[in-house]
C-alpha positions as a printed NumPy array, in Angstrom:
array([[ -0.25 ,   0.098,   0.007],
       [  0.719,   3.444,  -0.534],
       [  0.344,   6.895,   0.619],
       [ -0.911,  10.103,  -0.826],
       [ -2.2  ,  13.643,  -0.21 ],
       [ -4.905,  15.709,  -2.394],
       [ -5.188,  19.181,  -2.055],
       [ -8.301,  20.893,  -2.848],
       [ -9.71 ,  24.25 ,  -2.092],
       [-12.226,  23.744,   0.131],
       [-14.575,  26.973,  -1.997],
       [-14.701,  25.127,  -5.417],
       [-13.938,  20.814,  -3.329],
       [-14.488,  20.196,   0.22 ],
       [-14.238,  17.432,   2.485],
       [-18.234,  17.327,   2.915],
       [-18.493,  17.467,  -0.656],
       [-16.042,  14.322,  -1.287],
       [-18.27 ,  12.359,   1.69 ],
       [-22.109,  13.318,   0.195],
       [-20.543,  11.031,  -3.172],
       [-20.538,   7.727,  -0.552],
       [-19.15 ,   4.43 ,  -1.698],
       [-18.888,   5.83 ,  -5.661],
       [-16.171,   8.565,  -4.725],
       [-15.589,  10.972,  -7.838],
       [-12.982,  11.662, -10.207],
       [ -9.914,  13.655,  -8.206],
       [-10.162,  15.909, -12.061],
       [ -9.026,  19.088, -12.99 ],
       [ -5.119,  18.001, -11.899],
       [ -3.213,  20.18 , -14.964],
       [  1.018,  19.04 , -13.311],
       [  2.843,  16.883, -15.039],
       [  4.321,  15.766, -11.622],
       [  0.958,  15.322,  -9.926],
       [ -0.97 ,  12.854, -12.94 ],
       [  1.996,  11.056, -13.096],
       [  1.483,  10.505,  -9.228],
       [ -1.4  ,   9.335, -10.037],
       [ -0.256,   7.072, -13.021],
       [  0.946,   5.383,  -9.502],
       [ -2.414,   4.356,  -7.094],
       [ -3.157,   0.947,  -6.824],
       [ -7.006,   0.15 ,  -5.6  ],
       [ -6.72 ,   0.658,  -1.922],
       [ -3.829,   2.808,  -1.695],
       [ -4.874,   5.933,   1.477],
       [ -4.198,   9.13 ,   1.25 ],
       [ -5.146,  12.781,   3.279],
       [ -7.312,  14.963,   2.063],
       [ -6.028,  18.072,   2.528],
       [ -7.831,  21.94 ,   2.23 ],
       [ -5.717,  24.356,   0.988],
       [ -5.954,  27.909,   0.271],
       [ -7.029,  29.812,   3.774],
       [ -7.625,  26.03 ,   5.661],
       [ -3.959,  25.136,   4.949],
       [ -5.228,  21.29 ,   6.97 ],
       [ -5.171,  18.262,   6.242],
       [ -9.453,  17.127,   6.752],
       [ -9.599,  12.81 ,   6.795],
       [ -8.067,  10.394,   5.015],
       [-10.284,   8.82 ,   1.694],
       [ -8.948,   5.319,  -0.735],
       [ -8.394,   5.42 ,  -4.291],
       [-11.362,   3.872,  -5.317],
       [-11.035,   3.174,  -9.662],
       [ -6.473,   3.954, -11.277],
       [ -5.504,   6.398, -13.516],
       [ -8.253,   7.17 , -16.297],
       [ -8.685,   9.433, -18.647],
       [-10.064,  12.407, -17.269],
       [-13.698,  13.822, -18.166],
       [-13.938,  17.202, -18.105],
       [-11.038,  17.376, -21.49 ],
       [-10.321,  15.665, -24.776],
       [ -6.933,  16.418, -23.635],
       [ -5.557,  13.046, -23.996],
       [ -1.758,  13.537, -21.437],
       [ -4.274,  14.324, -18.399],
       [ -5.852,  11.179, -16.541],
       [ -7.54 ,  11.231, -12.987],
       [ -8.714,   8.809, -10.059],
       [-11.567,   8.53 ,  -8.565],
       [-11.245,   8.169,  -4.195],
       [-13.711,   7.786,  -1.352],
       [-14.398,   9.131,   1.783],
       [-12.765,   6.774,   4.501],
       [-12.909,   8.73 ,   7.362],
       [-12.573,  12.589,   8.876],
       [ -9.478,  13.151,  10.949],
       [-11.032,  13.914,  14.867],
       [ -9.04 ,  16.491,  15.16 ],
       [ -7.886,  18.748,  11.823],
       [ -4.077,  19.041,  11.042],
       [ -2.811,  22.295,  10.168],
       [  0.246,  23.435,   7.699],
       [  1.486,  24.87 ,  10.1  ],
       [  1.451,  21.605,  12.865],
       [  3.41 ,  19.557,  10.672],
       [  6.166,  22.451,   9.37 ],
       [  6.703,  21.967,  13.217],
       [  7.017,  18.946,  13.767],
       [ 10.751,  17.952,  12.91 ],
       [  9.502,  14.175,  11.951],
       [  7.897,  15.676,   9.02 ],
       [ 10.175,  17.908,   7.69 ],
       [ 10.967,  16.477,   4.431],
       [  7.92 ,  15.851,   3.665],
       [  6.725,  16.911,  -0.21 ],
       [  3.807,  19.925,   1.657],
       [  6.789,  21.565,   3.77 ],
       [  9.196,  20.638,   0.726],
       [  6.736,  21.692,  -1.849],
       [  3.53 ,  22.649,  -0.652],
       [  1.897,  24.031,  -4.593],
       [  1.441,  20.901,  -5.8  ],
       [ -1.255,  18.891,  -5.642],
       [ -1.374,  15.281,  -5.508],
       [  1.882,  13.818,  -4.171],
       [  3.84 ,  11.405,  -1.954],
       [  3.818,  10.535,   1.88 ],
       [  5.738,   8.042,   3.331],
       [  4.813,   5.6  ,   5.542],
       [  6.506,   7.327,   8.553],
       [  4.864,  10.943,   7.847],
       [  1.23 ,   9.162,   7.567],
       [  1.787,   7.516,  10.903],
       [  2.859,  10.926,  12.076],
       [  0.303,  12.504,  11.042],
       [ -2.37 ,  10.431,  11.735],
       [ -1.095,  10.551,  15.775],
       [ -1.223,  14.026,  15.213],
       [ -4.815,  14.178,  13.865],
       [ -6.239,  11.103,  15.955],
       [ -6.96 ,   8.442,  13.237],
       [ -5.563,   5.55 ,  14.449],
       [ -2.947,   4.746,  11.458],
       [ -3.378,   1.933,   8.828],
       [ -0.466,  -0.07 ,   7.254]])
């Protein structure tokens, strides 16, 4: 299993929107960055990710699961762009802010700290466990 982080502006697509899609989940569409797209191409069914509210909130809201591997993005006819489908698994008991992540020495090398603009990014198993601990969520490893 691999771990990921999916960033979204809450005014465009927030945690509550993701939860409302239920078991079917939703395409993580609209990504127009090659590195983020390539990360989605690496994802497997059952991989888990953090759902992160960007812009003003800057916090991890909960956990999502990949329910469909990379496929053409339905929001474009351009074959270069692909996406995965994700579903909400559970909210964090306590959302974890970017400031808290940056203040945690164990997370100093996390992509979110080093390259905060990337919309889809990998998370190491150690980072996954640390952020889950900070949010009061039992890590699935």
